C-alpha positions in Angstrom: 120.8 92.2 133.5 119.7 95.0 135.9 116.7 94.9 138.2 114.8 98.0 139.2 112.7 98.1 142.4 110.3 101.0 142.5 108.4 102.0 145.7 105.3 103.9 144.5 101.7 104.6 145.2 101.0 104.4 141.5 102.6 101.2 140.1 100.4 101.2 137.1 102.1 104.4 135.7 105.2 102.3 135.0 103.6 100.6 132.1 105.0 103.5 130.1 108.5 102.1 130.4 107.7 98.4 130.6 105.3 98.1 127.7 106.4 100.8 125.2 109.3 101.5 122.9 113.0 100.8 123.8 112.1 99.8 127.3 109.7 97.1 126.2 112.0 95.7 123.6 114.9 95.6 126.1 112.8 94.0 128.7 111.7 91.3 126.2 115.4 90.6 125.5 115.9 90.0 129.2 118.1 93.0 129.7 116.2 94.4 132.7 113.3 93.7 135.1 111.0 95.9 137.2 109.4 95.1 140.5 106.8 97.5 141.8 106.1 97.9 145.6 103.1 99.8 146.8 103.3 101.2 150.3 99.6 100.7 150.8 100.3 97.0 150.9 102.4 97.6 154.0 99.9 99.9 155.9 98.6 98.5 159.2 95.2 100.1 159.6 92.0 99.1 157.8 92.1 102.3 155.7 95.5 101.4 154.3 96.7 104.8 155.3 100.0 106.1 153.8 99.9 109.8 154.7 98.9 112.2 157.5 98.8 115.9 158.3 102.2 117.6 158.9 103.2 118.5 162.5 103.5 122.2 162.8 100.6 122.8 160.4 100.6 123.8 156.8 99.0 122.6 153.6 98.9 119.1 152.2 99.8 115.7 153.6 103.1 113.9 154.4 103.8 110.3 153.6 104.1 108.1 156.7 107.4 106.5 157.6 106.1 103.2 158.7 104.5 101.8 155.5 107.5 103.1 153.5 110.0 101.4 155.8 108.2 98.1 155.6 108.0 98.3 151.8 111.8 99.0 151.7 112.5 96.1 154.0 110.6 93.9 151.6 112.6 95.3 148.7 115.8 94.6 150.6 114.7 91.0 151.3 114.1 90.6 147.6 117.6 91.7 146.7 117.2 95.4 146.4 120.3 97.6 146.9 120.9 101.2 147.7 117.8 103.4 147.9 117.6 106.4 145.6 114.9 109.0 146.4 113.6 111.2 143.6 113.6 114.7 145.0 114.1 118.3 143.7 116.6 118.6 146.6 118.8 115.9 145.2 121.9 116.0 143.1 121.2 116.8 139.4 121.0 113.7 137.3 123.5 113.8 134.4 124.9 111.4 131.9 127.8 110.3 134.2 125.4 109.3 136.9 123.2 107.4 134.4 126.2 105.4 133.2 127.1 104.6 136.8 123.6 103.4 137.6 123.6 101.2 134.5 126.6 99.3 135.9 124.7 98.3 139.0 122.9 94.9 139.4 119.9 96.5 141.2 118.5 100.0 141.5 115.9 100.9 144.1 113.9 104.0 143.4 111.6 105.6 146.0 108.8 107.9 144.8 107.4 110.5 147.0 103.9 112.1 146.8 101.9 114.9 148.4 104.2 117.3 150.4 106.9 114.8 150.7 108.1 112.0 153.0 108.7 112.0 156.8 112.3 113.2 157.2 113.1 110.4 159.6 112.4 107.8 156.9 114.8 109.6 154.5 117.5 109.7 157.2 117.1 106.0 158.0 116.6 104.4 154.6 117.7 106.7 151.8 121.3 106.4 150.4 121.1 109.2 147.8 118.7 111.7 146.3 118.5 112.5 142.6 116.7 115.4 140.8 115.8 116.0 137.2 116.1 119.7 137.7 115.0 122.8 139.6 111.2 122.3 139.4 108.6 120.3 141.2 106.5 117.4 139.9 103.4 115.9 141.5 105.3 112.9 142.5 108.5 110.9 141.9 107.0 108.5 139.4 107.8 110.6 136.3 111.3 111.2 137.5 111.8 107.5 138.3 110.6 106.6 134.8 113.1 109.1 133.3 115.9 107.4 135.3 114.8 103.9 134.1 114.5 105.0 130.5 117.9 106.7 130.5 119.6 103.7 132.2 118.0 101.1 130.0 119.3 102.9 126.9 122.9 102.4 128.2 122.5 98.6 128.5 124.3 96.7 125.7 121.8 95.4 123.2 119.0 97.8 124.3 119.1 100.0 121.1 120.2 97.4 118.6 122.8 99.7 117.1 125.6 100.0 119.6 126.8 103.2 118.1 123.6 105.0 119.0 124.5 105.7 122.6 128.0 106.7 121.7 126.7 109.5 119.5 124.0 110.9 121.8 124.1 114.3 123.5 126.3 114.6 126.6 128.3 111.4 125.9 131.3 113.3 124.8 130.4 116.4 126.8 128.7 118.0 123.8 125.1 118.3 122.5 124.3 116.1 119.6 124.6 117.3 116.0 121.4 117.9 113.9 119.7 115.0 112.0 118.0 114.9 108.6 116.2 112.2 106.6 114.1 112.0 103.4 113.0 114.0 101.5 116.1 116.0 100.5 114.1 119.2 100.3 111.3 120.0 102.8 108.7 121.4 102.7 108.1 120.3 99.1 106.4 123.5 98.1 109.1 125.2 96.2 110.5 127.1 99.2 111.8 124.2 101.2 115.1 123.7 103.0 117.6 121.3 101.6 119.6 118.7 103.5 123.2 119.9 104.0 125.1 118.7 100.9 127.9 117.1 102.9 125.5 114.5 104.3 124.7 113.5 100.7 128.3 113.3 99.6 129.2 109.9 100.9 132.5 111.3 102.1 132.7 109.8 105.6 135.6 112.0 106.8 133.8 115.2 105.8 130.6 114.0 107.4 132.4 113.3 110.6 134.0 116.7 110.6 130.6 118.4 109.8 128.8 116.6 112.6 131.6 117.4 115.1 131.5 121.0 114.0 127.7 121.2 114.4 127.9 119.5 117.8 130.5 122.0 119.0 128.6 125.0 117.6 125.2 123.9 119.0 126.8 123.4 122.4 128.4 126.8 122.2 125.1 128.4 121.4 122.9 126.5 123.8 125.0 125.2 126.6 128.3 127.1 126.7 129.0 125.9 130.3 129.6 122.4 128.8 132.4 123.7 126.6 133.9 125.6 129.5 134.3 122.2 131.3 135.8 120.4 128.3 139.4 120.5 126.9 139.2 121.0 123.2 141.5 119.3 120.7 143.2 121.4 118.0 140.7 120.0 115.5 137.8 120.9 117.7 139.1 124.4 118.4 139.4 125.0 114.6 136.0 123.7 113.9 134.4 125.8 116.6 136.2 128.9 115.4 134.8 128.2 111.9 131.3 127.8 113.2 131.6 131.0 115.2 132.9 132.9 112.2 130.0 131.6 110.0 127.5 132.7 112.7 129.0 136.2 112.7 128.8 136.4 108.9 125.1 135.3 108.9 124.3 138.0 111.5 
């Protein structure tokens, strides 16, 4: 079991991962737990202040170091480990980092708000910074929920079917192949698109090759840098060349 500690001004937001979908089911199975820590509970003035104006001027407010440090001290006393700050300045979160996080016993996530957090707190208490991408959110909560959701999916038993995580995008360095379900032709108005015949054939080897070919082709079209970083097998190279040739014939 993995335990998440989240330091946040909006603990109620995390019901999205504790009470819904895969996260809720995995939590009911005892695969993970979440503790929420509100810095306002560690403020020392009667207004429960957690922010103030920035030195040097400028717009917005900056989160105070004191309440955050006291909250993190409480987390550490409760067994929390290394502190991860969700920040657009952090390292880009990818599948490899998600897998690494899923192997920890505890993950402590620090969510900023306003214009950010006093730099001195980050230097004293933060072990790593993670980013979802090159854009800015209103706070770290959505990013923290994305981390939790991604990590929980990697826990054995979280998805029910253990093959699900093995076939997802990025697991093998490729985007995932396309999926289809009933009906066989859709829209059902006489001009619909049919499910690829190979998926209806029951021939498992052909299905596997088709899915691999589509994964390679989709990655080539949408995320070519992933292919550049991946050594292709002879089979993969042949399938990708077939896909590229078919694309050229269609255009």
